[in-house]
Structures are given as C-alpha cells and as structure tokens.
C-alpha positions in Angstrom: -9.7 3.8 -5.5 -7.2 1.0 -5.8 -9.8 -1.5 -4.6 -12.3 -0.2 -7.2 -9.7 -0.5 -9.9 -8.7 -4.0 -8.9 -12.3 -5.1 -8.8 -13.1 -3.8 -12.3 -9.9 -5.1 -13.9 -10.4 -8.6 -12.4 -13.9 -8.7 -14.0 -12.7 -8.0 -17.5 -9.5 -10.0 -17.8 -8.9 -13.8 -18.4 -6.1 -14.0 -15.8 -7.5 -12.1 -12.8 -4.9 -13.6 -10.4 -2.1 -11.9 -12.3 -3.5 -8.4 -11.8 -1.1 -6.3 -9.7 -1.4 -2.6 -9.1 1.5 -0.5 -7.7 0.4 2.7 -6.0 2.9 5.6 -6.4 2.1 8.5 -4.2 3.9 11.9 -4.6 2.3 14.6 -2.5 -1.3 14.8 -3.5 -0.7 12.8 -6.7 -1.4 9.1 -6.9 -0.4 7.0 -9.9 -1.7 3.5 -10.2 0.6 1.3 -12.3 -1.2 -1.8 -13.7 0.7 -5.0 -14.2 -1.2 -7.8 -16.0 -0.7 -10.9 -18.1 0.4 -9.8 -21.6 -2.6 -11.6 -23.1 -5.0 -9.4 -21.1 -3.4 -6.0 -22.1 -5.7 -5.7 -25.1 -8.8 -6.2 -22.9 -7.5 -3.6 -20.5 -6.8 -1.1 -23.2 -9.8 -1.8 -25.4 -10.6 -0.8 -28.9 -9.0 2.6 -29.6 -8.1 2.8 -25.9 -11.8 3.2 -24.8 -11.6 0.9 -21.8 -8.5 2.4 -20.3 -9.8 5.9 -20.9 -13.0 5.1 -19.1 -11.1 3.6 -16.2 -9.0 6.8 -16.0 -12.1 8.9 -16.1 -13.7 6.9 -13.3 -10.6 7.0 -11.1 -10.2 10.7 -11.7 -13.8 11.3 -10.6 -13.2 9.4 -7.4 -10.0 11.2 -6.7 -11.6 14.6 -7.3 -14.1 13.8 -4.6 -11.2 13.1 -2.3 -9.4 16.3 -3.4 -6.4 14.5 -4.8 -5.1 13.7 -8.3 -5.0 10.2 -9.6 -4.1 8.5 -12.9 -3.6 5.0 -14.3 -0.5 3.8 -16.2 0.0 0.4 -17.8 3.3 -1.2 -17.1 5.2 -2.7 -20.0 5.9 -6.3 -19.7 9.6 -6.7 -18.6 9.8 -10.3 -19.9 8.8 -9.3 -23.4 11.3 -6.4 -23.4 14.1 -8.7 -22.3 13.2 -11.2 -25.0 13.3 -8.4 -27.6 16.7 -7.3 -26.4 18.0 -10.9 -26.5 16.6 -11.3 -30.1 18.3 -8.1 -31.2 21.6 -9.0 -29.6 21.5 -12.5 -31.3 20.8 -10.9 -34.7 23.8 -8.5 -34.3 26.2 -11.3 -33.4 
C-alpha cells in the first residue's frame, strides 16, 4: 500500500524527492502520514479535496483486500507553524 501511495504521489507533485510517508501501525489499523513540500499540498489535496479523497478510497480498497484498515493523513508543515508562532510572538512584544 505504501509503495502504491508513494508512486501515485510522486507522479502528481512538483517536488517528488520531498515526499515522505510515515506508516503508523496500531493493531490492524494503518495510518499513512504524508509529508510533502508546502507548494505541493494543493496538488495532493486537489479541488474540494477530490484528489486526497480518491487516494483514501484507493488505499482503503487495497487494505480491505488485506483485511486491515488503512487511512491517509496529511502532516502539517512544522516550519510554517514555527514561523506563525514567531510572527505572533513578535507582534505581542
């Protein structure tokens, strides 16, 4: 499943070398956390979330055949969050 997800994501983004997927396994549940360049997030999500919903559906179908549960989450960019925190702290000072 992870290889399929990586293959699809690297085909649709501008920075395929920055695609990183963490696989979190809890019992029979598998959560794939997608890390990507912030510029590529819009391409991964798609208009009205259609791309990410299609990816989730595909991964769930593959997981069902293997009798496990799987889902995809998109990781928030830590660098942008740190920048926002710094900006807020500077405004308060």
